[in-house]
N, C-alpha and C positions, 0 to 999 in steps of 0.2 A: 401224317402231321408234320408241319414245319414252322419254324419260328422266324420272324423278321422278314424284311422286304426281299433280300437277295435269295433266300430260301424259298419265298412264295413264287418268285419269277423263274427260278430253276425248276420247281416242281410243275408250274404250268407248262414249261417247254417240254418237260418230260412225258407228260400224258394228258390226254383230253378226256379219258374215260375213267380212270381210277379216281374215286373221290379224294379230294384234298382238304385237309382241315387247317387253316392258318391260325397261328397263335401270335398276336401282337405284331401284325404287319403294320407298316407305316401307312401312308396314303395309298390305299389299295386301288383307288380309281385313277389318280394321277400316275401311278407306277404302271398302269395297264393290266393289273392282275385280275380285276373284276370290272364289269361294265357299270355297276352302280352299287352302292351299299344295300339299297332296299331290294334290288333284283341283280344279285351277282351274276347269275347266269353260268352256264357250263357246269363244270364238276368241282367248283371251289365254294367253301363256306369257311366261317370262322370268326375272328375278332381282330379289330384294328386298335393300335394304340396311338393313332395320329390324332392329336388334338393341338394344332398350331398355337393356340393361345396359351397352351401349358407351358411351353418354354418362354413365352413372353412373360407370364406370371413369375416364372423362376428368375428371370432377370430383375424384376421388380422386387422380389424378396431379397436378392443379393444386394441391391442398391440400399435397401433399408438398413442392412447390417454394415455396408461399406459406403456410407453417404458421400464420401469424397471421390468415389470412383468416377473416372471420366472416360477411360478406355478399357473395354472389356473384351477378352479373347473368347472366341467361340470355336470349339473343337468340331471338325466336320470330317465325314467319311465320304471321300469322293466316289467310292464304289457303290455307295447307296444311290438310289435313283435321284437324279437332279430335279426332276419334276416333282417327286414326292417331298423332297426337302425344302423346296422353294416357299410353299405356304407358311412353314414354320419360321424360316429366316425372315420373311416379310413381316410376320406378326412381331418378331423379336425387333425388327428395325422401327416399326411403328412405335413400340413401346420405348426403345432406345431414345427415339427423337423426343418424346414427352419427358424423359428423364434426363436429357441432355448428356447422353452417353454414346460414345462412338464405338461401334462393333468392329472386330477384325477377325476374320476366319483363318484358321490354321488346320492343315489337313493331317489326318492319320487314317490309314486303311486297315491296319493290323496292329496287334500289340508291340510287335518289333519296332513299330514307327513312333510309339508313344514317347520314348525318351528323347528323340531328336525334335518331336513336336513341342514338348514342354521346354526343351532347351531354347528353341526359337521364341516360344512365347515369353520366357523369362528375359530374353535379350531385347524383346520389343517393349519392355517396361509397361505392360498393361497393369491395371489395378486389380483385376479379378478375372476369373475364367468360369464360363457356362459350358457344361458338357451335355449337349442334347441326347435324348433318347435315341439309341442306335444299337442294334443287336451286338456289334463289336465292342462297343463301349459298355453296355449293360453287363456283359459277360466278364467284364475285366475292371470292375469298379475298385477293387482293392489296389490294383497297379496304379490307376489314375489318382486315387486318393494319396498314395505314397509319393507319386511325382508332384502333385500340387502342394503337399506338406513339405517336402524337401526345398521347394522354391518359395515357401511362405506366401503362397497364392491363395487368397480367399476364393472359394470355389463352390459351385452348386451344380447338382445333377439330379438323377432320380432318387427316389426314396432310399434305395439300398446304398447309395453313395454315402449319405450321412450315417447310416447304420454301420458302414465299413470304416467310419473315421472322418469323412468329409465334414464340411461346415454346414451346408444346407442340402436337404433331400426333399424333393416334392414331385409327386406324381402317382402313377398307378400301383396297385398291388398286383404285381406280376405273378405271384404265386396263386392268386385267386383267379388271374386270367388263365393260367395254365390249368387250374382245376375245371374252369368253365369250358375248356376245349372238350372234356368228357361229355357235355351236353350235346355237341354237334355230332361227336363219334356215335353216341347213343341213338340219335335221330336217324343218321344215315344208315346204320346197321339194322334199324327197324323199318327201312324202306323209304324214308323221306329222301327226296332229290336234294343234293346240295344247292342247286339253282333256286329252291324254294325256301332257303334259310338265309335271311337277311344277315349281312355282316354286322355284328354288334360293335358298338363304340362305348368306351368307359364313361362312367357318370359319376364316380366318386374318386377323390385323390386325398392323399395324405401328406402332411407337412411334418418333416423331421428336423430338428435343430440339434446340433451337436456342440455343447458347451465346452467339452474338451478341446475340440478343434478351435473354437473361439478363443479360449485362453491361450492356447499355443500361438495364435496370430496376434494376441493382444487386442482383441476386438470385444466390444460389449454389445450383447444381443438386446435390442429394445424390448422393454417389458410387454409392449403390444404385440410384438411377434411371438414371444414365449406364450402369450395367453391363446394365440390362435394355433399353436403347434399341437399336432396329434400326438407327437412323441418328443421328449426332451432327453437327450443322452447327457448325463452328468458325470 
């Protein structure tokens, strides 16, 4: 088992015979890990967390809370597959155009680069920050929340981001995705070929709004957004 796009690519390079179960890989087809979602082929099975429209939705939610936002920073991991990240950014650009928002990307490959990335973001005078789903970012949400808070930047990312103190979180239930990996392991151990198990995509998403973070930023959450939230942290 492995999580994320870099782990999936590394596992594929390591073996073509030992079954591999992917957990939350990005765009598995664009990154070249599987031939198709319906028929992955080879020795790979698992789930994808790639939903390009998800980050576009996140941008829209952030705009609801910060209606004056005109420039929004997008944190990006250059070590993730450029091909797999392109659909997500294109979806965000389409939404940004309709919201009259300009996007600007800032790079961070590892936690040691977060500080410099946010320092550059703050100097660029953007109005808010979106952190797309990426295995490096997802595993370090507390650090990202802290950096955004210190610079008083309204920010949005995965569900766990808001649970850790960020303003808005929207996305998958990764714990459930991890548990779902046991389904693939069970099937493979019972003799099913990985190539015969379609890569599963997420179908449900949760919205978390953190009122503590909003208060610290002197922001008011629209009542309509609170009504749509699956979880409100007070």
